[in-house]
C-alpha positions in Angstrom: 151.5 142.0 42.1 148.4 143.0 43.7 146.1 141.3 41.2 147.2 137.8 42.1 144.7 135.3 43.6 146.4 135.3 47.0 145.8 139.0 47.3 142.1 138.3 46.7 142.1 135.6 49.4 143.9 138.0 51.8 141.4 140.7 51.1 138.6 138.3 52.0 140.4 137.5 55.3 140.7 141.2 56.0 137.0 141.8 55.5 136.1 138.6 57.4 138.1 139.6 60.5 138.0 143.4 60.3 134.3 144.0 59.5 132.1 141.0 59.9 132.6 140.3 63.6 131.1 143.6 64.4 127.9 142.8 62.5 127.4 139.1 63.3 127.0 138.1 66.9 129.4 135.8 68.6 126.9 134.4 71.1 123.8 135.4 73.0 123.8 135.7 76.8 121.2 134.0 79.0 119.6 137.5 79.2 119.0 137.5 75.5 121.8 140.1 74.9 123.8 139.6 71.7 127.5 139.8 72.3 129.5 141.2 69.4 133.3 141.4 69.0 133.3 145.0 70.2 131.9 143.9 73.5 134.9 141.7 74.2 138.2 143.5 74.3 140.4 140.5 73.7 138.3 139.3 70.7 138.2 142.8 69.3 142.0 143.2 69.5 142.6 139.7 68.0 140.2 140.4 65.1 141.8 143.8 64.3 145.3 142.2 64.5 144.2 139.5 62.1 142.9 142.1 59.6 146.1 144.2 60.0 148.2 141.1 59.3 146.2 140.3 56.2 146.5 143.8 54.8 150.2 143.8 55.7 150.6 140.6 53.8 148.9 142.1 50.8 151.3 145.0 50.8 154.3 142.6 51.0 153.5 141.2 47.5 157.1 141.6 46.3 158.5 139.5 49.1 156.7 136.2 48.9 158.7 134.5 51.7 157.7 137.3 54.1 154.2 137.1 52.9 154.1 133.4 53.6 155.4 133.9 57.2 152.9 136.7 57.9 150.1 134.4 56.8 151.4 131.7 59.1 151.4 134.1 62.0 147.9 135.1 61.1 146.8 131.5 61.0 148.3 131.0 64.5 146.4 134.0 65.8 143.2 132.7 64.3 143.7 129.3 65.9 144.2 131.0 69.3 141.0 133.0 68.6 139.1 129.8 67.7 140.4 128.1 70.8 139.2 131.0 72.9 135.7 130.7 71.3 135.7 126.9 72.0 136.8 127.5 75.5 134.3 130.2 76.1 131.4 128.1 74.7 132.2 124.7 76.1 133.9 125.3 79.5 131.1 127.2 81.1 128.8 125.0 83.1 125.3 124.6 81.8 124.1 127.8 80.1 125.6 130.1 82.7 126.8 132.8 80.4 126.5 131.5 76.8 123.0 130.7 76.0 123.3 130.4 72.2 126.3 130.4 69.9 126.4 132.9 67.1 127.6 132.7 63.5 130.5 135.0 64.4 132.3 132.1 66.1 132.9 130.6 62.7 134.8 133.6 61.3 138.3 132.2 62.4 137.6 128.9 60.7 136.8 130.7 57.4 139.8 133.0 57.9 142.1 130.0 58.4 140.7 128.4 55.2 141.4 131.5 53.1 144.9 131.9 54.6 145.7 128.3 53.7 144.5 129.0 50.1 146.6 132.1 50.0 149.7 130.3 51.2 149.2 127.6 48.6 149.0 130.3 45.9 152.1 132.0 47.3 154.0 128.6 47.3 152.9 128.0 43.7 154.2 131.4 42.6 157.5 130.8 44.5 157.9 127.4 42.8 157.2 129.0 39.4 159.9 131.7 39.9 162.4 129.0 41.0 161.7 126.9 38.0 162.2 129.9 35.7 165.5 130.7 37.4 166.7 127.2 36.8 166.2 127.7 33.0 168.5 130.7 32.8 
């Protein structure tokens, strides 16, 4: 059902990755220009894909195994996005392009946390259904 706790967690992930990166800056260039997700095409596509996967997972509430797999794919996408942010901020030599890191770089971390919480709730529901089936 849609009113389960994992649906709430997935809604938070959809908001985190679909809305917030376009309001919180990812980093500030040496020129003082704030870089948002819509300025970087790869980041923008990855954020939208993560939001779409979260919404798709909410819609798949009747099939918990599919929902679990979609959340795992979303976690992998967020890990790649986090790796891109770390690469972007640490690999550049001495303040060349990234002058200051923004709060938007933490969005994949929070998304992964909420996806793990959603998967734990899905697993708990699946175990509950299996235990009820054993009683029949």
